Biopython code that builds the backbone (N, CA, C, O; Angstrom):
import numpy as np
from Bio.PDB.StructureBuilder import StructureBuilder

atoms = [
    (1, "MET", "N", (0.818, -1.184, -0.001)),
    (1, "MET", "CA", (0.009, 0.011, 0.036)),
    (1, "MET", "C", (0.907, 1.233, 0.030)),
    (1, "MET", "O", (1.729, 1.389, 0.933)),
    (2, "PRO", "N", (0.774, 2.124, -0.983)),
    (2, "PRO", "CA", (1.530, 3.326, -1.001)),
    (2, "PRO", "C", (1.274, 4.251, 0.172)),
    (2, "PRO", "O", (0.126, 4.388, 0.595)),
    (3, "ARG", "N", (2.290, 4.882, 0.706)),
    (3, "ARG", "CA", (2.128, 5.708, 1.886)),
    (3, "ARG", "C", (1.230, 6.962, 1.704)),
    (3, "ARG", "O", (0.444, 7.337, 2.574)),
    (4, "ASP", "N", (1.400, 7.572, 0.531)),
    (4, "ASP", "CA", (0.637, 8.846, 0.260)),
    (4, "ASP", "C", (-0.739, 8.602, -0.306)),
    (4, "ASP", "O", (-1.505, 9.555, -0.449)),
    (5, "HIS", "N", (-1.100, 7.363, -0.639)),
    (5, "HIS", "CA", (-2.394, 7.066, -1.222)),
    (5, "HIS", "C", (-3.473, 7.001, -0.126)),
    (5, "HIS", "O", (-3.365, 6.237, 0.833)),
    (6, "LYS", "N", (-4.521, 7.834, -0.305)),
    (6, "LYS", "CA", (-5.605, 7.853, 0.675)),
    (6, "LYS", "C", (-6.601, 6.718, 0.347)),
    (6, "LYS", "O", (-7.199, 6.695, -0.729)),
    (7, "MET", "N", (-6.755, 5.822, 1.257)),
    (7, "MET", "CA", (-7.688, 4.719, 1.074)),
    (7, "MET", "C", (-9.121, 5.121, 1.342)),
    (7, "MET", "O", (-9.405, 5.852, 2.291)),
    (8, "LYS", "N", (-10.004, 4.653, 0.523)),
    (8, "LYS", "CA", (-11.423, 4.969, 0.698)),
    (8, "LYS", "C", (-12.179, 3.790, 1.345)),
    (8, "LYS", "O", (-11.856, 2.631, 1.083)),
    (9, "CYS", "N", (-13.152, 4.078, 2.162)),
    (9, "CYS", "CA", (-13.962, 3.070, 2.785)),
    (9, "CYS", "C", (-14.802, 2.365, 1.728)),
    (9, "CYS", "O", (-15.501, 3.036, 0.968)),
    (10, "PRO", "N", (-14.761, 1.030, 1.652)),
    (10, "PRO", "CA", (-15.571, 0.329, 0.732)),
    (10, "PRO", "C", (-17.080, 0.350, 1.027)),
    (10, "PRO", "O", (-17.895, 0.017, 0.167)),
    (11, "GLU", "N", (-17.436, 0.749, 2.261)),
    (11, "GLU", "CA", (-18.837, 0.817, 2.668)),
    (11, "GLU", "C", (-19.450, 2.156, 2.357)),
    (11, "GLU", "O", (-20.545, 2.204, 1.797)),
    (12, "CYS", "N", (-18.767, 3.293, 2.708)),
    (12, "CYS", "CA", (-19.386, 4.570, 2.609)),
    (12, "CYS", "C", (-18.643, 5.598, 1.725)),
    (12, "CYS", "O", (-19.160, 6.668, 1.404)),
    (13, "GLY", "N", (-17.386, 5.211, 1.346)),
    (13, "GLY", "CA", (-16.560, 6.086, 0.483)),
    (13, "GLY", "C", (-15.773, 7.137, 1.195)),
    (13, "GLY", "O", (-15.088, 7.918, 0.535)),
    (14, "SER", "N", (-15.824, 7.213, 2.539)),
    (14, "SER", "CA", (-15.069, 8.181, 3.280)),
    (14, "SER", "C", (-13.575, 7.756, 3.304)),
    (14, "SER", "O", (-13.242, 6.605, 3.026)),
    (15, "THR", "N", (-12.695, 8.718, 3.643)),
    (15, "THR", "CA", (-11.273, 8.416, 3.745)),
    (15, "THR", "C", (-11.015, 7.632, 5.008)),
    (15, "THR", "O", (-11.479, 8.009, 6.084)),
    (16, "LEU", "N", (-10.265, 6.527, 4.886)),
    (16, "LEU", "CA", (-9.905, 5.713, 6.050)),
    (16, "LEU", "C", (-8.694, 6.345, 6.737)),
    (16, "LEU", "O", (-7.803, 6.886, 6.082)),
    (17, "LYS", "N", (-8.680, 6.266, 8.052)),
    (17, "LYS", "CA", (-7.594, 6.813, 8.798)),
    (17, "LYS", "C", (-6.692, 5.666, 9.295)),
    (17, "LYS", "O", (-7.190, 4.610, 9.686)),
    (18, "LYS", "N", (-5.379, 5.879, 9.279)),
    (18, "LYS", "CA", (-4.378, 4.837, 9.700)),
    (18, "LYS", "C", (-4.322, 4.960, 11.233)),
    (18, "LYS", "O", (-4.185, 6.051, 11.786)),
    (19, "VAL", "N", (-4.435, 3.789, 11.898)),
    (19, "VAL", "CA", (-4.303, 3.720, 13.354)),
    (19, "VAL", "C", (-3.415, 2.526, 13.722)),
    (19, "VAL", "O", (-3.645, 1.427, 13.216)),
    (20, "GLU", "N", (-2.401, 2.704, 14.592)),
    (20, "GLU", "CA", (-1.630, 1.596, 15.081)),
    (20, "GLU", "C", (-2.302, 1.013, 16.275)),
    (20, "GLU", "O", (-2.634, 1.719, 17.227)),
    (21, "VAL", "N", (-2.511, -0.315, 16.228)),
    (21, "VAL", "CA", (-3.275, -1.004, 17.242)),
    (21, "VAL", "C", (-2.372, -1.897, 18.132)),
    (21, "VAL", "O", (-1.589, -2.693, 17.614)),
    (22, "ASN", "N", (-2.485, -1.763, 19.427)),
    (22, "ASN", "CA", (-1.759, -2.658, 20.347)),
    (22, "ASN", "C", (-2.456, -3.974, 20.440)),
    (22, "ASN", "O", (-3.684, -4.021, 20.519)),
    (23, "VAL", "N", (-1.698, -5.061, 20.434)),
    (23, "VAL", "CA", (-2.272, -6.421, 20.543)),
    (23, "VAL", "C", (-1.710, -6.993, 21.862)),
    (23, "VAL", "O", (-0.502, -6.972, 22.097)),
    (24, "ALA", "N", (-2.610, -7.498, 22.705)),
    (24, "ALA", "CA", (-2.212, -8.005, 23.976)),
    (24, "ALA", "C", (-1.156, -9.114, 23.763)),
    (24, "ALA", "O", (-1.351, -10.010, 22.942)),
    (25, "GLY", "N", (-0.057, -9.044, 24.500)),
    (25, "GLY", "CA", (1.003, -10.021, 24.462)),
    (25, "GLY", "C", (2.012, -9.836, 23.370)),
    (25, "GLY", "O", (2.953, -10.622, 23.260)),
    (26, "ALA", "N", (1.843, -8.807, 22.548)),
    (26, "ALA", "CA", (2.801, -8.563, 21.436)),
    (26, "ALA", "C", (3.455, -7.161, 21.600)),
    (26, "ALA", "O", (2.809, -6.196, 22.007)),
    (27, "GLU", "N", (4.718, -7.100, 21.276)),
    (27, "GLU", "CA", (5.427, -5.815, 21.314)),
    (27, "GLU", "C", (5.135, -4.988, 20.021)),
    (27, "GLU", "O", (5.011, -3.764, 20.062)),
    (28, "ASN", "N", (5.034, -5.695, 18.906)),
    (28, "ASN", "CA", (4.725, -5.049, 17.637)),
    (28, "ASN", "C", (3.291, -4.562, 17.618)),
    (28, "ASN", "O", (2.433, -5.109, 18.310)),
    (29, "LYS", "N", (3.029, -3.535, 16.829)),
    (29, "LYS", "CA", (1.654, -3.076, 16.644)),
    (29, "LYS", "C", (1.139, -3.402, 15.241)),
    (29, "LYS", "O", (1.927, -3.555, 14.308)),
    (30, "VAL", "N", (-0.142, -3.503, 15.102)),
    (30, "VAL", "CA", (-0.798, -3.778, 13.839)),
    (30, "VAL", "C", (-1.317, -2.494, 13.270)),
    (30, "VAL", "O", (-1.930, -1.717, 14.003)),
    (31, "LEU", "N", (-1.103, -2.216, 11.968)),
    (31, "LEU", "CA", (-1.587, -1.062, 11.301)),
    (31, "LEU", "C", (-3.057, -1.342, 10.858)),
    (31, "LEU", "O", (-3.313, -2.328, 10.167)),
    (32, "SER", "N", (-3.972, -0.507, 11.242)),
    (32, "SER", "CA", (-5.360, -0.692, 10.933)),
    (32, "SER", "C", (-5.821, 0.593, 10.138)),
    (32, "SER", "O", (-5.376, 1.719, 10.357)),
    (33, "TYR", "N", (-6.725, 0.292, 9.233)),
    (33, "TYR", "CA", (-7.376, 1.404, 8.460)),
    (33, "TYR", "C", (-8.865, 1.402, 8.931)),
    (33, "TYR", "O", (-9.609, 0.430, 8.805)),
    (34, "GLN", "N", (-9.227, 2.629, 9.502)),
    (34, "GLN", "CA", (-10.550, 2.705, 10.103)),
    (34, "GLN", "C", (-11.373, 3.853, 9.556)),
    (34, "GLN", "O", (-10.839, 4.906, 9.206)),
    (35, "CYS", "N", (-12.680, 3.642, 9.487)),
    (35, "CYS", "CA", (-13.619, 4.682, 9.037)),
    (35, "CYS", "C", (-14.358, 5.279, 10.201)),
    (35, "CYS", "O", (-15.032, 4.564, 10.943)),
    (36, "ASP", "N", (-14.243, 6.594, 10.378)),
    (36, "ASP", "CA", (-14.929, 7.230, 11.498)),
    (36, "ASP", "C", (-16.461, 7.357, 11.332)),
    (36, "ASP", "O", (-17.214, 7.523, 12.291)),
    (37, "LYS", "N", (-16.877, 7.265, 10.024)),
    (37, "LYS", "CA", (-18.300, 7.463, 9.739)),
    (37, "LYS", "C", (-19.138, 6.164, 9.949)),
    (37, "LYS", "O", (-20.215, 6.207, 10.543)),
    (38, "CYS", "N", (-18.636, 5.048, 9.466)),
    (38, "CYS", "CA", (-19.470, 3.835, 9.512)),
    (38, "CYS", "C", (-18.855, 2.717, 10.311)),
    (38, "CYS", "O", (-19.403, 1.615, 10.339)),
    (39, "ASP", "N", (-17.736, 2.959, 10.962)),
    (39, "ASP", "CA", (-17.113, 1.931, 11.838)),
    (39, "ASP", "C", (-16.454, 0.740, 11.067)),
    (39, "ASP", "O", (-16.102, -0.268, 11.680)),
    (40, "TYR", "N", (-16.293, 0.866, 9.723)),
    (40, "TYR", "CA", (-15.604, -0.102, 8.941)),
    (40, "TYR", "C", (-14.154, -0.103, 9.316)),
    (40, "TYR", "O", (-13.599, 0.967, 9.569)),
    (41, "PHE", "N", (-13.481, -1.284, 9.369)),
    (41, "PHE", "CA", (-12.050, -1.318, 9.631)),
    (41, "PHE", "C", (-11.431, -2.526, 8.913)),
    (41, "PHE", "O", (-12.133, -3.497, 8.632)),
    (42, "GLU", "N", (-10.172, -2.480, 8.623)),
    (42, "GLU", "CA", (-9.407, -3.637, 8.124)),
    (42, "GLU", "C", (-7.965, -3.489, 8.620)),
    (42, "GLU", "O", (-7.485, -2.386, 8.884)),
    (43, "PHE", "N", (-7.309, -4.610, 8.736)),
    (43, "PHE", "CA", (-5.960, -4.667, 9.203)),
    (43, "PHE", "C", (-4.984, -4.843, 8.037)),
    (43, "PHE", "O", (-5.222, -5.606, 7.101)),
    (44, "GLU", "N", (-3.884, -4.110, 8.134)),
    (44, "GLU", "CA", (-2.848, -4.256, 7.104)),
    (44, "GLU", "C", (-2.142, -5.568, 7.235)),
    (44, "GLU", "O", (-1.770, -5.957, 8.342)),
    (45, "GLN", "N", (-1.950, -6.240, 6.186)),
    (45, "GLN", "CA", (-1.502, -7.680, 6.175)),
    (45, "GLN", "C", (-0.095, -7.911, 6.765)),
    (45, "GLN", "O", (0.108, -8.817, 7.574)),
    (46, "ILE", "N", (0.871, -7.072, 6.344)),
    (46, "ILE", "CA", (2.273, -7.314, 6.775)),
    (46, "ILE", "C", (2.400, -7.147, 8.256)),
    (46, "ILE", "O", (2.990, -8.001, 8.918)),
    (47, "SER", "N", (1.857, -6.051, 8.822)),
    (47, "SER", "CA", (2.016, -5.873, 10.298)),
    (47, "SER", "C", (1.198, -6.909, 11.052)),
    (47, "SER", "O", (1.584, -7.307, 12.151)),
    (48, "SER", "N", (0.096, -7.352, 10.499)),
    (48, "SER", "CA", (-0.738, -8.397, 11.132)),
    (48, "SER", "C", (0.085, -9.697, 11.239)),
    (48, "SER", "O", (0.116, -10.345, 12.285)),
    (49, "GLN", "N", (0.759, -10.060, 10.108)),
    (49, "GLN", "CA", (1.544, -11.288, 10.104)),
    (49, "GLN", "C", (2.716, -11.218, 11.053)),
    (49, "GLN", "O", (3.086, -12.225, 11.657)),
    (50, "ARG", "N", (3.300, -10.058, 11.193)),
    (50, "ARG", "CA", (4.420, -9.834, 12.125)),
    (50, "ARG", "C", (3.957, -10.103, 13.546)),
    (50, "ARG", "O", (4.661, -10.789, 14.286)),
    (51, "VAL", "N", (2.827, -9.603, 13.951)),
    (51, "VAL", "CA", (2.295, -9.758, 15.312)),
    (51, "VAL", "C", (1.861, -11.234, 15.531)),
    (51, "VAL", "O", (2.074, -11.801, 16.603)),
    (52, "ILE", "N", (1.258, -11.826, 14.501)),
    (52, "ILE", "CA", (0.881, -13.229, 14.658)),
    (52, "ILE", "C", (2.081, -14.163, 14.856)),
    (52, "ILE", "O", (2.037, -15.124, 15.623)),
    (53, "SER", "N", (3.176, -13.828, 14.113)),
    (53, "SER", "CA", (4.404, -14.618, 14.258)),
    (53, "SER", "C", (4.977, -14.426, 15.682)),
    (53, "SER", "O", (5.455, -15.381, 16.295)),
    (54, "GLU", "N", (4.924, -13.191, 16.193)),
    (54, "GLU", "CA", (5.403, -12.950, 17.497)),
    (54, "GLU", "C", (4.593, -13.734, 18.547)),
    (54, "GLU", "O", (5.159, -14.315, 19.474)),
    (55, "LEU", "N", (3.256, -13.739, 18.384)),
    (55, "LEU", "CA", (2.398, -14.424, 19.340)),
    (55, "LEU", "C", (2.528, -15.973, 19.289)),
    (55, "LEU", "O", (2.309, -16.672, 20.278)),
    (56, "ARG", "N", (2.889, -16.457, 18.103)),
    (56, "ARG", "CA", (3.055, -17.899, 17.931)),
    (56, "ARG", "C", (4.260, -18.467, 18.699)),
    (56, "ARG", "O", (4.362, -19.680, 18.886)),
    (57, "GLU", "N", (5.180, -17.578, 19.147)),
    (57, "GLU", "CA", (6.336, -17.991, 19.867)),
    (57, "GLU", "C", (6.015, -18.299, 21.330)),
    (57, "GLU", "O", (6.921, -18.592, 22.110)),
    (58, "THR", "N", (4.757, -18.238, 21.703)),
    (58, "THR", "CA", (4.381, -18.560, 23.093)),
    (58, "THR", "C", (4.597, -20.006, 23.458)),
    (58, "THR", "O", (4.483, -20.853, 22.572)),
    (59, "PRO", "N", (4.909, -20.365, 24.721)),
    (59, "PRO", "CA", (5.243, -21.685, 25.067)),
    (59, "PRO", "C", (4.118, -22.726, 25.038)),
    (59, "PRO", "O", (4.407, -23.923, 25.020)),
    (60, "LEU", "N", (2.875, -22.322, 25.032)),
    (60, "LEU", "CA", (1.754, -23.268, 25.161)),
    (60, "LEU", "C", (0.921, -23.175, 23.889)),
    (60, "LEU", "O", (0.485, -22.098, 23.481)),
    (61, "LYS", "N", (0.719, -24.320, 23.287)),
    (61, "LYS", "CA", (-0.151, -24.369, 22.073)),
    (61, "LYS", "C", (-0.946, -25.724, 22.181)),
    (61, "LYS", "O", (-0.347, -26.799, 22.176)),
    (62, "ILE", "N", (-2.226, -25.641, 22.272)),
    (62, "ILE", "CA", (-3.080, -26.799, 22.441)),
    (62, "ILE", "C", (-4.083, -26.905, 21.284)),
    (62, "ILE", "O", (-4.727, -25.918, 20.932)),
    (63, "LYS", "N", (-4.215, -28.092, 20.699)),
    (63, "LYS", "CA", (-5.186, -28.339, 19.634)),
    (63, "LYS", "C", (-6.530, -28.568, 20.267)),
    (63, "LYS", "O", (-6.660, -29.392, 21.173)),
    (64, "GLN", "N", (-7.539, -27.849, 19.803)),
    (64, "GLN", "CA", (-8.903, -28.017, 20.352)),
    (64, "GLN", "C", (-9.863, -28.291, 19.204)),
    (64, "GLN", "O", (-9.584, -27.933, 18.060)),
    (65, "LYS", "N", (-10.957, -28.906, 19.493)),
    (65, "LYS", "CA", (-12.045, -29.085, 18.518)),
    (65, "LYS", "C", (-13.125, -28.133, 18.804)),
    (65, "LYS", "O", (-13.405, -27.849, 19.969)),
    (66, "ILE", "N", (-13.766, -27.609, 17.769)),
    (66, "ILE", "CA", (-14.952, -26.756, 17.935)),
    (66, "ILE", "C", (-16.150, -27.643, 18.106)),
    (66, "ILE", "O", (-16.338, -28.599, 17.354)),
    (67, "VAL", "N", (-16.990, -27.323, 19.123)),
    (67, "VAL", "CA", (-18.221, -28.095, 19.427)),
    (67, "VAL", "C", (-19.436, -27.285, 19.198)),
    (67, "VAL", "O", (-19.394, -26.057, 19.283)),
    (68, "LYS", "N", (-20.521, -27.933, 18.908)),
    (68, "LYS", "CA", (-21.809, -27.234, 18.746)),
    (68, "LYS", "C", (-22.472, -27.167, 20.108)),
    (68, "LYS", "O", (-22.662, -28.183, 20.778)),
    (69, "LEU", "N", (-22.836, -25.900, 20.522)),
    (69, "LEU", "CA", (-23.445, -25.698, 21.831)),
    (69, "LEU", "C", (-24.958, -25.794, 21.738)),
    (69, "LEU", "O", (-25.587, -26.542, 22.486)),
    (70, "SER", "N", (-25.548, -25.023, 20.802)),
    (70, "SER", "CA", (-26.976, -25.027, 20.593)),
    (70, "SER", "C", (-27.261, -24.256, 19.295)),
    (70, "SER", "O", (-26.555, -23.305, 18.959)),
    (71, "GLN", "N", (-28.243, -24.657, 18.616)),
    (71, "GLN", "CA", (-28.693, -24.080, 17.315)),
    (71, "GLN", "C", (-27.527, -23.486, 16.501)),
    (71, "GLN", "O", (-26.838, -24.235, 15.807)),
    (72, "ASP", "N", (-27.286, -22.170, 16.564)),
    (72, "ASP", "CA", (-26.254, -21.541, 15.769)),
    (72, "ASP", "C", (-25.067, -21.112, 16.548)),
    (72, "ASP", "O", (-24.300, -20.277, 16.068)),
    (73, "ARG", "N", (-24.860, -21.650, 17.763)),
    (73, "ARG", "CA", (-23.716, -21.289, 18.635)),
    (73, "ARG", "C", (-22.715, -22.437, 18.642)),
    (73, "ARG", "O", (-23.053, -23.616, 18.745)),
    (74, "LEU", "N", (-21.428, -21.998, 18.520)),
    (74, "LEU", "CA", (-20.289, -22.929, 18.661)),
    (74, "LEU", "C", (-19.435, -22.563, 19.821)),
    (74, "LEU", "O", (-19.537, -21.451, 20.339)),
    (75, "GLY", "N", (-18.591, -23.468, 20.250)),
    (75, "GLY", "CA", (-17.680, -23.178, 21.392)),
    (75, "GLY", "C", (-16.521, -24.104, 21.432)),
    (75, "GLY", "O", (-16.417, -25.002, 20.596)),
    (76, "ILE", "N", (-15.634, -23.917, 22.387)),
    (76, "ILE", "CA", (-14.541, -24.857, 22.649)),
    (76, "ILE", "C", (-14.500, -25.160, 24.133)),
    (76, "ILE", "O", (-14.915, -24.361, 24.973)),
    (77, "TYR", "N", (-13.983, -26.346, 24.423)),
    (77, "TYR", "CA", (-13.693, -26.697, 25.853)),
    (77, "TYR", "C", (-12.293, -26.236, 26.147)),
    (77, "TYR", "O", (-11.434, -26.257, 25.265)),
    (78, "LEU", "N", (-12.047, -25.822, 27.358)),
    (78, "LEU", "CA", (-10.745, -25.424, 27.763)),
    (78, "LEU", "C", (-10.089, -26.550, 28.525)),
    (78, "LEU", "O", (-10.655, -27.035, 29.504)),
    (79, "ASN", "N", (-8.897, -26.987, 28.104)),
    (79, "ASN", "CA", (-8.128, -28.040, 28.694)),
    (79, "ASN", "C", (-7.906, -27.828, 30.196)),
    (79, "ASN", "O", (-7.679, -26.694, 30.616)),
    (80, "ASN", "N", (-7.962, -28.852, 30.990)),
    (80, "ASN", "CA", (-7.786, -28.720, 32.466)),
    (80, "ASN", "C", (-6.473, -28.050, 32.866)),
    (80, "ASN", "O", (-6.406, -27.280, 33.824)),
    (81, "ASN", "N", (-5.414, -28.379, 32.083)),
    (81, "ASN", "CA", (-4.105, -27.719, 32.358)),
    (81, "ASN", "C", (-4.184, -26.256, 32.187)),
    (81, "ASN", "O", (-3.645, -25.505, 33.000)),
    (82, "LEU", "N", (-4.857, -25.806, 31.128)),
    (82, "LEU", "CA", (-5.018, -24.414, 30.875)),
    (82, "LEU", "C", (-5.857, -23.745, 31.953)),
    (82, "LEU", "O", (-5.501, -22.667, 32.429)),
    (83, "VAL", "N", (-6.942, -24.350, 32.337)),
    (83, "VAL", "CA", (-7.826, -23.806, 33.384)),
    (83, "VAL", "C", (-7.078, -23.663, 34.699)),
    (83, "VAL", "O", (-7.188, -22.647, 35.384)),
    (84, "ARG", "N", (-6.311, -24.701, 35.042)),
    (84, "ARG", "CA", (-5.577, -24.696, 36.320)),
    (84, "ARG", "C", (-4.437, -23.645, 36.241)),
    (84, "ARG", "O", (-4.250, -22.910, 37.211)),
    (85, "SER", "N", (-3.684, -23.544, 35.152)),
    (85, "SER", "CA", (-2.569, -22.651, 35.101)),
    (85, "SER", "C", (-2.981, -21.152, 35.125)),
    (85, "SER", "O", (-2.249, -20.295, 35.621)),
    (86, "LEU", "N", (-4.156, -20.885, 34.581)),
    (86, "LEU", "CA", (-4.670, -19.538, 34.539)),
    (86, "LEU", "C", (-5.637, -19.271, 35.687)),
    (86, "LEU", "O", (-6.127, -18.151, 35.835)),
    (87, "ASN", "N", (-5.912, -20.271, 36.486)),
    (87, "ASN", "CA", (-6.851, -20.151, 37.627)),
    (87, "ASN", "C", (-8.191, -19.574, 37.210)),
    (87, "ASN", "O", (-8.697, -18.621, 37.803)),
    (88, "LEU", "N", (-8.765, -20.199, 36.143)),
    (88, "LEU", "CA", (-10.048, -19.741, 35.555)),
    (88, "LEU", "C", (-11.145, -20.313, 36.416)),
    (88, "LEU", "O", (-11.045, -21.414, 36.959)),
    (89, "LYS", "N", (-12.227, -19.501, 36.525)),
    (89, "LYS", "CA", (-13.443, -19.917, 37.321)),
    (89, "LYS", "C", (-14.682, -19.760, 36.399)),
    (89, "LYS", "O", (-14.736, -18.898, 35.522)),
    (90, "LYS", "N", (-15.649, -20.626, 36.648)),
    (90, "LYS", "CA", (-16.908, -20.539, 35.910)),
    (90, "LYS", "C", (-17.520, -19.150, 36.114)),
    (90, "LYS", "O", (-17.526, -18.621, 37.226)),
    (91, "GLY", "N", (-18.030, -18.575, 35.040)),
    (91, "GLY", "CA", (-18.713, -17.269, 35.098)),
    (91, "GLY", "C", (-17.787, -16.063, 34.926)),
    (91, "GLY", "O", (-18.289, -14.948, 34.779)),
    (92, "GLU", "N", (-16.449, -16.231, 34.937)),
    (92, "GLU", "CA", (-15.581, -15.151, 34.689)),
    (92, "GLU", "C", (-15.733, -14.683, 33.251)),
    (92, "GLU", "O", (-16.018, -15.490, 32.366)),
    (93, "GLU", "N", (-15.549, -13.399, 33.008)),
    (93, "GLU", "CA", (-15.605, -12.831, 31.679)),
    (93, "GLU", "C", (-14.271, -12.735, 31.050)),
    (93, "GLU", "O", (-13.277, -12.532, 31.747)),
    (94, "ILE", "N", (-14.197, -12.874, 29.736)),
    (94, "ILE", "CA", (-12.971, -12.700, 28.947)),
    (94, "ILE", "C", (-13.250, -11.735, 27.807)),
    (94, "ILE", "O", (-14.404, -11.489, 27.454)),
    (95, "TYR", "N", (-12.182, -11.193, 27.235)),
    (95, "TYR", "CA", (-12.343, -10.341, 26.045)),
    (95, "TYR", "C", (-11.849, -11.136, 24.851)),
    (95, "TYR", "O", (-10.789, -11.757, 24.924)),
    (96, "VAL", "N", (-12.591, -11.132, 23.757)),
    (96, "VAL", "CA", (-12.215, -11.796, 22.536)),
    (96, "VAL", "C", (-11.911, -10.791, 21.498)),
    (96, "VAL", "O", (-12.713, -9.895, 21.238)),
    (97, "SER", "N", (-10.718, -10.921, 20.867)),
    (97, "SER", "CA", (-10.238, -10.029, 19.797)),
    (97, "SER", "C", (-10.028, -10.861, 18.590)),
    (97, "SER", "O", (-9.669, -12.032, 18.710)),
    (98, "VAL", "N", (-10.237, -10.309, 17.415)),
    (98, "VAL", "CA", (-10.017, -10.999, 16.156)),
    (98, "VAL", "C", (-9.074, -10.141, 15.271)),
    (98, "VAL", "O", (-9.540, -9.249, 14.561)),
    (99, "PRO", "N", (-7.732, -10.419, 15.316)),
    (99, "PRO", "CA", (-6.779, -9.667, 14.527)),
    (99, "PRO", "C", (-6.832, -9.931, 13.064)),
    (99, "PRO", "O", (-6.456, -9.052, 12.289)),
    (100, "ASP", "N", (-7.270, -11.076, 12.628)),
    (100, "ASP", "CA", (-7.527, -11.386, 11.232)),
    (100, "ASP", "C", (-8.436, -12.598, 11.108)),
    (100, "ASP", "O", (-8.967, -13.089, 12.104)),
    (101, "LYS", "N", (-8.619, -13.092, 9.846)),
    (101, "LYS", "CA", (-9.605, -14.169, 9.673)),
    (101, "LYS", "C", (-9.109, -15.552, 10.052)),
    (101, "LYS", "O", (-9.818, -16.538, 9.851)),
    (102, "LYS", "N", (-7.896, -15.645, 10.601)),
    (102, "LYS", "CA", (-7.392, -16.982, 11.009)),
    (102, "LYS", "C", (-6.998, -17.054, 12.493)),
    (102, "LYS", "O", (-6.458, -18.065, 12.942)),
    (103, "HIS", "N", (-7.269, -15.984, 13.251)),
    (103, "HIS", "CA", (-6.784, -15.888, 14.608)),
    (103, "HIS", "C", (-7.787, -15.303, 15.583)),
    (103, "HIS", "O", (-8.518, -14.372, 15.244)),
    (104, "ILE", "N", (-7.827, -15.845, 16.794)),
    (104, "ILE", "CA", (-8.661, -15.327, 17.843)),
    (104, "ILE", "C", (-7.784, -15.167, 19.069)),
    (104, "ILE", "O", (-6.986, -16.051, 19.381)),
    (105, "ILE", "N", (-7.923, -14.035, 19.778)),
    (105, "ILE", "CA", (-7.114, -13.761, 20.989)),
    (105, "ILE", "C", (-8.087, -13.654, 22.106)),
    (105, "ILE", "O", (-9.050, -12.892, 22.014)),
    (106, "LEU", "N", (-7.868, -14.412, 23.199)),
    (106, "LEU", "CA", (-8.633, -14.344, 24.415)),
    (106, "LEU", "C", (-7.839, -13.621, 25.445)),
    (106, "LEU", "O", (-6.664, -13.935, 25.639)),
    (107, "GLU", "N", (-8.430, -12.653, 26.128)),
    (107, "GLU", "CA", (-7.797, -11.918, 27.206)),
    (107, "GLU", "C", (-8.611, -11.976, 28.474)),
    (107, "GLU", "O", (-9.818, -11.738, 28.448)),
    (108, "LEU", "N", (-7.980, -12.284, 29.569)),
    (108, "LEU", "CA", (-8.657, -12.327, 30.878)),
    (108, "LEU", "C", (-8.820, -10.977, 31.457)),
    (108, "LEU", "O", (-7.989, -10.098, 31.228)),
    (109, "GLU", "N", (-9.881, -10.775, 32.213)),
    (109, "GLU", "CA", (-10.083, -9.475, 32.873)),
    (109, "GLU", "C", (-9.087, -9.363, 34.019)),
    (109, "GLU", "O", (-8.652, -10.366, 34.585)),
    (110, "ASP", "N", (-8.729, -8.100, 34.355)),
    (110, "ASP", "CA", (-7.765, -7.921, 35.476)),
    (110, "ASP", "C", (-8.457, -8.110, 36.797)),
    (110, "ASP", "O", (-7.824, -8.000, 37.847)),
]
sb = StructureBuilder()
sb.init_structure("model")
sb.init_model(0)
sb.init_chain("A")
sb.init_seg("    ")
for serial, (resi, resn, name, xyz) in enumerate(atoms, 1):
    if name == "N":
        sb.init_residue(resn, " ", resi, " ")
    sb.init_atom(name, np.array(xyz, "f"), 0.0, 1.0, " ", f" {name:<3s}", serial, name[0])
structure = sb.get_structure()
């Protein structure tokens, strides 16, 4: 993407603004293009990949299956080791972030 080229929102045609986004657990930031008028946003691919690579270097990676909860809802079970190491309790709330179409980030409340 050229630096001086102004990107237009595909939804409303307004000029998108560049915003650097912090991602929990990563030192690198992701470049995002955001529309102030209609809330459309997209992430720039190179910076997104850099952050994803950084986050992949974490020591724990568990393969999980997606399960059907009810009608149109899906979910995952959390492994006992993960629950125990993070001291998770039933009913606690978490924040879910989607940095791109292949990744989900879960963040615990303070």
